[in-house]
Each structure stands twice: as structure tokens, then as C-alpha cells.
PDB file as gemmi writes it, atoms N, CA and C in Angstrom:
CRYST1    1.000    1.000    1.000  90.00  90.00  90.00 P 1                      
ATOM      1  N   UNK A   1     100.735 128.118 102.465  1.00  0.00           N  
ATOM      2  CA  UNK A   1     100.036 129.220 103.093  1.00  0.00           C  
ATOM      3  C   UNK A   1     100.814 130.510 102.851  1.00  0.00           C  
ATOM      4  N   UNK A   2     100.103 131.568 102.634  1.00  0.00           N  
ATOM      5  CA  UNK A   2     100.706 132.861 102.353  1.00  0.00           C  
ATOM      6  C   UNK A   2     101.054 133.561 103.670  1.00  0.00           C  
ATOM      7  N   UNK A   3     102.341 133.785 103.903  1.00  0.00           N  
ATOM      8  CA  UNK A   3     102.754 134.458 105.128  1.00  0.00           C  
ATOM      9  C   UNK A   3     102.561 135.966 104.975  1.00  0.00           C  
ATOM     10  N   UNK A   4     102.653 136.642 106.105  1.00  0.00           N  
ATOM     11  CA  UNK A   4     102.439 138.087 106.116  1.00  0.00           C  
ATOM     12  C   UNK A   4     103.485 138.814 105.265  1.00  0.00           C  
ATOM     13  N   UNK A   5     104.723 138.364 105.312  1.00  0.00           N  
ATOM     14  CA  UNK A   5     105.782 139.025 104.548  1.00  0.00           C  
ATOM     15  C   UNK A   5     105.616 138.783 103.043  1.00  0.00           C  
ATOM     16  N   UNK A   6     105.247 137.554 102.668  1.00  0.00           N  
ATOM     17  CA  UNK A   6     105.015 137.271 101.248  1.00  0.00           C  
ATOM     18  C   UNK A   6     103.869 138.127 100.719  1.00  0.00           C  
ATOM     19  N   UNK A   7     102.812 138.216 101.526  1.00  0.00           N  
ATOM     20  CA  UNK A   7     101.640 138.969 101.109  1.00  0.00           C  
ATOM     21  C   UNK A   7     101.967 140.452 100.953  1.00  0.00           C  
ATOM     22  N   UNK A   8     102.723 141.006 101.892  1.00  0.00           N  
ATOM     23  CA  UNK A   8     103.069 142.429 101.802  1.00  0.00           C  
ATOM     24  C   UNK A   8     103.976 142.701 100.602  1.00  0.00           C  
ATOM     25  N   UNK A   9     104.846 141.757 100.260  1.00  0.00           N  
ATOM     26  CA  UNK A   9     105.705 141.916  99.088  1.00  0.00           C  
ATOM     27  C   UNK A   9     104.871 141.914  97.811  1.00  0.00           C  
ATOM     28  N   UNK A  10     103.899 141.024  97.734  1.00  0.00           N  
ATOM     29  CA  UNK A  10     103.008 140.959  96.573  1.00  0.00           C  
ATOM     30  C   UNK A  10     102.236 142.266  96.437  1.00  0.00           C  
ATOM     31  N   UNK A  11     101.724 142.764  97.555  1.00  0.00           N  
ATOM     32  CA  UNK A  11     100.947 144.011  97.544  1.00  0.00           C  
ATOM     33  C   UNK A  11     101.813 145.162  97.070  1.00  0.00           C  
ATOM     34  N   UNK A  12     103.051 145.250  97.547  1.00  0.00           N  
ATOM     35  CA  UNK A  12     103.942 146.344  97.141  1.00  0.00           C  
ATOM     36  C   UNK A  12     104.256 146.302  95.657  1.00  0.00           C  
ATOM     37  N   UNK A  13     104.307 145.107  95.089  1.00  0.00           N  
ATOM     38  CA  UNK A  13     104.634 144.974  93.669  1.00  0.00           C  
ATOM     39  C   UNK A  13     103.529 145.490  92.758  1.00  0.00           C  
ATOM     40  N   UNK A  14     102.276 145.360  93.162  1.00  0.00           N  
ATOM     41  CA  UNK A  14     101.177 145.686  92.249  1.00  0.00           C  
ATOM     42  C   UNK A  14     100.256 146.803  92.729  1.00  0.00           C  
ATOM     43  N   UNK A  15     100.510 147.381  93.891  1.00  0.00           N  
ATOM     44  CA  UNK A  15      99.582 148.390  94.400  1.00  0.00           C  
ATOM     45  C   UNK A  15      99.551 149.633  93.517  1.00  0.00           C  
ATOM     46  N   UNK A  16      98.388 150.263  93.486  1.00  0.00           N  
ATOM     47  CA  UNK A  16      98.168 151.434  92.646  1.00  0.00           C  
ATOM     48  C   UNK A  16      98.683 152.692  93.345  1.00  0.00           C  
ATOM     49  N   UNK A  17      98.485 152.781  94.653  1.00  0.00           N  
ATOM     50  CA  UNK A  17      99.001 153.902  95.444  1.00  0.00           C  
ATOM     51  C   UNK A  17      99.541 153.354  96.763  1.00  0.00           C  
ATOM     52  N   UNK A  18     100.094 154.214  97.588  1.00  0.00           N  
ATOM     53  CA  UNK A  18     100.819 153.781  98.785  1.00  0.00           C  
ATOM     54  C   UNK A  18      99.989 152.989  99.785  1.00  0.00           C  
ATOM     55  N   UNK A  19      98.731 153.355  99.959  1.00  0.00           N  
ATOM     56  CA  UNK A  19      97.907 152.687 100.969  1.00  0.00           C  
ATOM     57  C   UNK A  19      96.934 151.684 100.346  1.00  0.00           C  
ATOM     58  N   UNK A  20      97.209 151.260  99.138  1.00  0.00           N  
ATOM     59  CA  UNK A  20      96.315 150.357  98.411  1.00  0.00           C  
ATOM     60  C   UNK A  20      96.459 148.923  98.909  1.00  0.00           C  
ATOM     61  N   UNK A  21      95.345 148.371  99.395  1.00  0.00           N  
ATOM     62  CA  UNK A  21      95.354 146.963  99.806  1.00  0.00           C  
ATOM     63  C   UNK A  21      94.174 146.197  99.233  1.00  0.00           C  
ATOM     64  N   UNK A  22      93.265 146.873  98.547  1.00  0.00           N  
ATOM     65  CA  UNK A  22      92.062 146.187  98.105  1.00  0.00           C  
ATOM     66  C   UNK A  22      91.687 146.397  96.659  1.00  0.00           C  
ATOM     67  N   UNK A  23      92.560 146.994  95.867  1.00  0.00           N  
ATOM     68  CA  UNK A  23      92.232 147.204  94.458  1.00  0.00           C  
ATOM     69  C   UNK A  23      92.177 145.860  93.744  1.00  0.00           C  
ATOM     70  N   UNK A  24      91.532 145.799  92.590  1.00  0.00           N  
ATOM     71  CA  UNK A  24      91.466 144.538  91.852  1.00  0.00           C  
ATOM     72  C   UNK A  24      92.843 143.954  91.550  1.00  0.00           C  
ATOM     73  N   UNK A  25      93.822 144.811  91.278  1.00  0.00           N  
ATOM     74  CA  UNK A  25      95.164 144.328  90.979  1.00  0.00           C  
ATOM     75  C   UNK A  25      95.760 143.565  92.160  1.00  0.00           C  
ATOM     76  N   UNK A  26      95.598 144.120  93.357  1.00  0.00           N  
ATOM     77  CA  UNK A  26      96.133 143.490  94.557  1.00  0.00           C  
ATOM     78  C   UNK A  26      95.409 142.169  94.819  1.00  0.00           C  
ATOM     79  N   UNK A  27      94.095 142.186  94.700  1.00  0.00           N  
ATOM     80  CA  UNK A  27      93.323 140.971  94.956  1.00  0.00           C  
ATOM     81  C   UNK A  27      93.687 139.871  93.960  1.00  0.00           C  
ATOM     82  N   UNK A  28      93.846 140.231  92.703  1.00  0.00           N  
ATOM     83  CA  UNK A  28      94.204 139.249  91.674  1.00  0.00           C  
ATOM     84  C   UNK A  28      95.599 138.688  91.938  1.00  0.00           C  
ATOM     85  N   UNK A  29      96.539 139.536  92.311  1.00  0.00           N  
ATOM     86  CA  UNK A  29      97.902 139.080  92.565  1.00  0.00           C  
ATOM     87  C   UNK A  29      97.954 138.119  93.756  1.00  0.00           C  
ATOM     88  N   UNK A  30      97.220 138.432  94.814  1.00  0.00           N  
ATOM     89  CA  UNK A  30      97.190 137.557  95.984  1.00  0.00           C  
ATOM     90  C   UNK A  30      96.525 136.227  95.632  1.00  0.00           C  
ATOM     91  N   UNK A  31      95.430 136.278  94.906  1.00  0.00           N  
ATOM     92  CA  UNK A  31      94.763 135.047  94.488  1.00  0.00           C  
ATOM     93  C   UNK A  31      95.676 134.196  93.609  1.00  0.00           C  
ATOM     94  N   UNK A  32      96.410 134.838  92.723  1.00  0.00           N  
ATOM     95  CA  UNK A  32      97.312 134.105  91.840  1.00  0.00           C  
ATOM     96  C   UNK A  32      98.372 133.363  92.644  1.00  0.00           C  
ATOM     97  N   UNK A  33      98.935 134.019  93.635  1.00  0.00           N  
ATOM     98  CA  UNK A  33      99.953 133.383  94.474  1.00  0.00           C  
ATOM     99  C   UNK A  33      99.351 132.218  95.260  1.00  0.00           C  
ATOM    100  N   UNK A  34      98.166 132.415  95.812  1.00  0.00           N  
ATOM    101  CA  UNK A  34      97.510 131.333  96.559  1.00  0.00           C  
ATOM    102  C   UNK A  34      97.173 130.162  95.645  1.00  0.00           C  
ATOM    103  N   UNK A  35      96.746 130.455  94.426  1.00  0.00           N  
ATOM    104  CA  UNK A  35      96.433 129.403  93.452  1.00  0.00           C  
ATOM    105  C   UNK A  35      97.679 128.601  93.119  1.00  0.00           C  
ATOM    106  N   UNK A  36      98.805 129.293  92.915  1.00  0.00           N  
ATOM    107  CA  UNK A  36     100.068 128.609  92.607  1.00  0.00           C  
ATOM    108  C   UNK A  36     100.483 127.672  93.739  1.00  0.00           C  
ATOM    109  N   UNK A  37     100.384 128.173  94.978  1.00  0.00           N  
ATOM    110  CA  UNK A  37     100.772 127.349  96.123  1.00  0.00           C  
ATOM    111  C   UNK A  37      99.851 126.148  96.287  1.00  0.00           C  
ATOM    112  N   UNK A  38      98.556 126.346  96.096  1.00  0.00           N  
ATOM    113  CA  UNK A  38      97.609 125.246  96.245  1.00  0.00           C  
ATOM    114  C   UNK A  38      97.759 124.228  95.120  1.00  0.00           C  
ATOM    115  N   UNK A  39      98.104 124.686  93.946  1.00  0.00           N  
ATOM    116  CA  UNK A  39      98.334 123.761  92.831  1.00  0.00           C  
ATOM    117  C   UNK A  39      99.544 122.872  93.134  1.00  0.00           C  
ATOM    118  N   UNK A  40     100.583 123.437  93.736  1.00  0.00           N  
ATOM    119  CA  UNK A  40     101.745 122.639  94.133  1.00  0.00           C  
ATOM    120  C   UNK A  40     101.354 121.601  95.186  1.00  0.00           C  
ATOM    121  N   UNK A  41     100.498 121.993  96.119  1.00  0.00           N  
ATOM    122  CA  UNK A  41     100.023 121.068  97.152  1.00  0.00           C  
ATOM    123  C   UNK A  41      99.245 119.912  96.526  1.00  0.00           C  
ATOM    124  N   UNK A  42      98.420 120.232  95.540  1.00  0.00           N  
ATOM    125  CA  UNK A  42      97.591 119.200  94.920  1.00  0.00           C  
ATOM    126  C   UNK A  42      98.400 118.253  94.040  1.00  0.00           C  
ATOM    127  N   UNK A  43      99.553 118.688  93.570  1.00  0.00           N  
ATOM    128  CA  UNK A  43     100.409 117.779  92.810  1.00  0.00           C  
ATOM    129  C   UNK A  43     100.938 116.670  93.717  1.00  0.00           C  
ATOM    130  N   UNK A  44     101.199 116.999  94.982  1.00  0.00           N  
ATOM    131  CA  UNK A  44     101.684 116.014  95.937  1.00  0.00           C  
ATOM    132  C   UNK A  44     100.540 115.200  96.542  1.00  0.00           C  
ATOM    133  N   UNK A  45      99.393 115.844  96.730  1.00  0.00           N  
ATOM    134  CA  UNK A  45      98.250 115.218  97.401  1.00  0.00           C  
ATOM    135  C   UNK A  45      97.053 115.196  96.458  1.00  0.00           C  
ATOM    136  N   UNK A  46      97.096 114.317  95.476  1.00  0.00           N  
ATOM    137  CA  UNK A  46      96.091 114.361  94.421  1.00  0.00           C  
ATOM    138  C   UNK A  46      94.711 113.885  94.869  1.00  0.00           C  
ATOM    139  N   UNK A  47      94.570 113.311  96.043  1.00  0.00           N  
ATOM    140  CA  UNK A  47      93.258 112.871  96.520  1.00  0.00           C  
ATOM    141  C   UNK A  47      92.600 113.882  97.460  1.00  0.00           C  
ATOM    142  N   UNK A  48      93.205 115.031  97.622  1.00  0.00           N  
ATOM    143  CA  UNK A  48      92.683 116.067  98.515  1.00  0.00           C  
ATOM    144  C   UNK A  48      91.597 116.863  97.791  1.00  0.00           C  
ATOM    145  N   UNK A  49      90.398 116.298  97.782  1.00  0.00           N  
ATOM    146  CA  UNK A  49      89.309 116.909  97.017  1.00  0.00           C  
ATOM    147  C   UNK A  49      88.766 118.176  97.661  1.00  0.00           C  
ATOM    148  N   UNK A  50      88.889 118.322  98.961  1.00  0.00           N  
ATOM    149  CA  UNK A  50      88.416 119.540  99.616  1.00  0.00           C  
ATOM    150  C   UNK A  50      89.268 120.740  99.179  1.00  0.00           C  
ATOM    151  N   UNK A  51      90.563 120.541  99.106  1.00  0.00           N  
ATOM    152  CA  UNK A  51      91.447 121.617  98.644  1.00  0.00           C  
ATOM    153  C   UNK A  51      91.238 121.889  97.158  1.00  0.00           C  
ATOM    154  N   UNK A  52      90.941 120.855  96.399  1.00  0.00           N  
ATOM    155  CA  UNK A  52      90.682 121.027  94.974  1.00  0.00           C  
ATOM    156  C   UNK A  52      89.455 121.929  94.751  1.00  0.00           C  
ATOM    157  N   UNK A  53      88.443 121.736  95.569  1.00  0.00           N  
ATOM    158  CA  UNK A  53      87.248 122.570  95.469  1.00  0.00           C  
ATOM    159  C   UNK A  53      87.586 124.021  95.795  1.00  0.00           C  
ATOM    160  N   UNK A  54      88.397 124.233  96.822  1.00  0.00           N  
ATOM    161  CA  UNK A  54      88.831 125.580  97.174  1.00  0.00           C  
ATOM    162  C   UNK A  54      89.626 126.220  96.053  1.00  0.00           C  
ATOM    163  N   UNK A  55      90.457 125.416  95.389  1.00  0.00           N  
ATOM    164  CA  UNK A  55      91.238 125.915  94.263  1.00  0.00           C  
ATOM    165  C   UNK A  55      90.315 126.381  93.137  1.00  0.00           C  
ATOM    166  N   UNK A  56      89.315 125.589  92.831  1.00  0.00           N  
ATOM    167  CA  UNK A  56      88.377 125.963  91.773  1.00  0.00           C  
ATOM    168  C   UNK A  56      87.614 127.239  92.126  1.00  0.00           C  
ATOM    169  N   UNK A  57      87.281 127.405  93.396  1.00  0.00           N  
ATOM    170  CA  UNK A  57      86.611 128.630  93.820  1.00  0.00           C  
ATOM    171  C   UNK A  57      87.522 129.841  93.666  1.00  0.00           C  
ATOM    172  N   UNK A  58      88.793 129.675  94.020  1.00  0.00           N  
ATOM    173  CA  UNK A  58      89.741 130.785  93.881  1.00  0.00           C  
ATOM    174  C   UNK A  58      89.956 131.158  92.419  1.00  0.00           C  
ATOM    175  N   UNK A  59      90.034 130.155  91.555  1.00  0.00           N  
ATOM    176  CA  UNK A  59      90.210 130.424  90.125  1.00  0.00           C  
ATOM    177  C   UNK A  59      89.002 131.191  89.588  1.00  0.00           C  
ATOM    178  N   UNK A  60      87.801 130.783  89.990  1.00  0.00           N  
ATOM    179  CA  UNK A  60      86.596 131.478  89.542  1.00  0.00           C  
ATOM    180  C   UNK A  60      86.554 132.907  90.072  1.00  0.00           C  
ATOM    181  N   UNK A  61      86.970 133.091  91.311  1.00  0.00           N  
ATOM    182  CA  UNK A  61      86.996 134.421  91.916  1.00  0.00           C  
ATOM    183  C   UNK A  61      87.996 135.323  91.187  1.00  0.00           C  
ATOM    184  N   UNK A  62      89.166 134.774  90.869  1.00  0.00           N  
ATOM    185  CA  UNK A  62      90.172 135.552  90.133  1.00  0.00           C  
ATOM    186  C   UNK A  62      89.652 135.924  88.750  1.00  0.00           C  
ATOM    187  N   UNK A  63      88.980 135.000  88.104  1.00  0.00           N  
ATOM    188  CA  UNK A  63      88.429 135.264  86.774  1.00  0.00           C  
ATOM    189  C   UNK A  63      87.400 136.399  86.827  1.00  0.00           C  
ATOM    190  N   UNK A  64      86.589 136.406  87.876  1.00  0.00           N  
ATOM    191  CA  UNK A  64      85.605 137.473  88.052  1.00  0.00           C  
ATOM    192  C   UNK A  64      86.291 138.820  88.230  1.00  0.00           C  
ATOM    193  N   UNK A  65      87.332 138.858  89.055  1.00  0.00           N  
ATOM    194  CA  UNK A  65      88.079 140.103  89.250  1.00  0.00           C  
ATOM    195  C   UNK A  65      88.744 140.558  87.950  1.00  0.00           C  
ATOM    196  N   UNK A  66      89.260 139.605  87.184  1.00  0.00           N  
ATOM    197  CA  UNK A  66      89.911 139.942  85.913  1.00  0.00           C  
ATOM    198  C   UNK A  66      88.902 140.541  84.930  1.00  0.00           C  
ATOM    199  N   UNK A  67      87.713 139.961  84.854  1.00  0.00           N  
ATOM    200  CA  UNK A  67      86.673 140.488  83.964  1.00  0.00           C  
ATOM    201  C   UNK A  67      86.301 141.912  84.361  1.00  0.00           C  
ATOM    202  N   UNK A  68      86.164 142.132  85.669  1.00  0.00           N  
ATOM    203  CA  UNK A  68      85.819 143.455  86.170  1.00  0.00           C  
ATOM    204  C   UNK A  68      86.884 144.475  85.774  1.00  0.00           C  
ATOM    205  N   UNK A  69      88.147 144.125  86.009  1.00  0.00           N  
ATOM    206  CA  UNK A  69      89.237 145.045  85.706  1.00  0.00           C  
ATOM    207  C   UNK A  69      89.335 145.299  84.205  1.00  0.00           C  
ATOM    208  N   UNK A  70      89.115 144.267  83.397  1.00  0.00           N  
ATOM    209  CA  UNK A  70      89.172 144.423  81.941  1.00  0.00           C  
ATOM    210  C   UNK A  70      88.082 145.372  81.457  1.00  0.00           C  
ATOM    211  N   UNK A  71      86.913 145.280  82.073  1.00  0.00           N  
ATOM    212  CA  UNK A  71      85.802 146.139  81.675  1.00  0.00           C  
ATOM    213  C   UNK A  71      86.013 147.583  82.127  1.00  0.00           C  
ATOM    214  N   UNK A  72      86.513 147.771  83.356  1.00  0.00           N  
ATOM    215  CA  UNK A  72      86.671 149.110  83.918  1.00  0.00           C  
ATOM    216  C   UNK A  72      87.897 149.843  83.388  1.00  0.00           C  
ATOM    217  N   UNK A  73      89.020 149.120  83.236  1.00  0.00           N  
ATOM    218  CA  UNK A  73      90.254 149.778  82.821  1.00  0.00           C  
ATOM    219  C   UNK A  73      91.152 148.797  82.064  1.00  0.00           C  
ATOM    220  N   UNK A  74      90.977 148.699  80.757  1.00  0.00           N  
ATOM    221  CA  UNK A  74      91.759 147.736  79.962  1.00  0.00           C  
ATOM    222  C   UNK A  74      93.270 147.957  80.036  1.00  0.00           C  
ATOM    223  N   UNK A  75      93.690 149.203  80.204  1.00  0.00           N  
ATOM    224  CA  UNK A  75      95.123 149.495  80.277  1.00  0.00           C  
ATOM    225  C   UNK A  75      95.743 148.854  81.522  1.00  0.00           C  
ATOM    226  N   UNK A  76      95.104 149.016  82.668  1.00  0.00           N  
ATOM    227  CA  UNK A  76      95.588 148.405  83.908  1.00  0.00           C  
ATOM    228  C   UNK A  76      95.494 146.887  83.833  1.00  0.00           C  
ATOM    229  N   UNK A  77      94.463 146.383  83.160  1.00  0.00           N  
ATOM    230  CA  UNK A  77      94.283 144.943  82.974  1.00  0.00           C  
ATOM    231  C   UNK A  77      95.455 144.346  82.201  1.00  0.00           C  
ATOM    232  N   UNK A  78      95.818 144.981  81.090  1.00  0.00           N  
ATOM    233  CA  UNK A  78      96.930 144.489  80.278  1.00  0.00           C  
ATOM    234  C   UNK A  78      98.258 144.561  81.022  1.00  0.00           C  
ATOM    235  N   UNK A  79      98.455 145.632  81.773  1.00  0.00           N  
ATOM    236  CA  UNK A  79      99.689 145.769  82.548  1.00  0.00           C  
ATOM    237  C   UNK A  79      99.789 144.675  83.610  1.00  0.00           C  
ATOM    238  N   UNK A  80      98.678 144.379  84.260  1.00  0.00           N  
ATOM    239  CA  UNK A  80      98.678 143.324  85.294  1.00  0.00           C  
ATOM    240  C   UNK A  80      98.910 141.952  84.669  1.00  0.00           C  
ATOM    241  N   UNK A  81      98.318 141.719  83.513  1.00  0.00           N  
ATOM    242  CA  UNK A  81      98.514 140.448  82.808  1.00  0.00           C  
ATOM    243  C   UNK A  81      99.980 140.221  82.506  1.00  0.00           C  
ATOM    244  N   UNK A  82     100.666 141.263  82.037  1.00  0.00           N  
ATOM    245  CA  UNK A  82     102.088 141.143  81.732  1.00  0.00           C  
ATOM    246  C   UNK A  82     102.902 140.907  82.997  1.00  0.00           C  
ATOM    247  N   UNK A  83     102.568 141.642  84.061  1.00  0.00           N  
ATOM    248  CA  UNK A  83     103.325 141.553  85.299  1.00  0.00           C  
ATOM    249  C   UNK A  83     103.207 140.173  85.940  1.00  0.00           C  
ATOM    250  N   UNK A  84     101.999 139.600  85.907  1.00  0.00           N  
ATOM    251  CA  UNK A  84     101.771 138.303  86.564  1.00  0.00           C  
ATOM    252  C   UNK A  84     101.976 137.122  85.613  1.00  0.00           C  
ATOM    253  N   UNK A  85     102.071 137.391  84.323  1.00  0.00           N  
ATOM    254  CA  UNK A  85     102.265 136.313  83.364  1.00  0.00           C  
ATOM    255  C   UNK A  85     101.015 135.489  83.142  1.00  0.00           C  
ATOM    256  N   UNK A  86      99.862 136.122  83.210  1.00  0.00           N  
ATOM    257  CA  UNK A  86      98.596 135.428  83.008  1.00  0.00           C  
ATOM    258  C   UNK A  86      98.164 135.559  81.567  1.00  0.00           C  
ATOM    259  N   UNK A  87      97.417 134.599  81.095  1.00  0.00           N  
ATOM    260  CA  UNK A  87      96.863 134.667  79.749  1.00  0.00           C  
ATOM    261  C   UNK A  87      95.406 135.046  79.848  1.00  0.00           C  
ATOM    262  N   UNK A  88      94.869 135.528  78.773  1.00  0.00           N  
ATOM    263  CA  UNK A  88      93.462 135.936  78.750  1.00  0.00           C  
ATOM    264  C   UNK A  88      92.558 134.758  78.697  1.00  0.00           C  
TER     265      UNK A  88                                                      
END                                                                             
């Protein structure tokens, strides 16, 4: 689970301006962290199909945000990809 301090640290790393909490970059970064944590959970609990479904939904949601950002601002998209270590 993402704690408040972890979430605020993630937001500070990728925010566009000081009060930014909802830009595509922030949403993608938070989703990426949640996906990583849930993937670790599923490695230990491989029969947890309810969590697996949630993971697939988060991955699809992140992909949608990535497509949006790539279309609107490719420069910010590439910078976020490098920062988070994501592939296209």
C-alpha cells in the first residue's frame, strides 16, 4: 500500500509546478509505484486473482495516461519515460 509520505515523495519528484497533484506525469508515477508493489504481492500470492484483475486495470489506466501524454506533449512524455525507466 502506498503511504502518504511515499506518495508525496513521488509527487515531488515528477510534479510540473509546486501545487501539481493531478498532471499526467504525477498520475503515471503513482500508478507505476502501485503496479510495482502489487506485482511484488502477486509473486508471493499467485492465486490472488482479485488483485491480479486490479493490477491489469492499473496497467491499462497507466497506458491510457501515457498515450495521452505522448499525444499532447512528446517532450514531457520522453522525459517521464527516462525518469521512471518505462519502455514504450
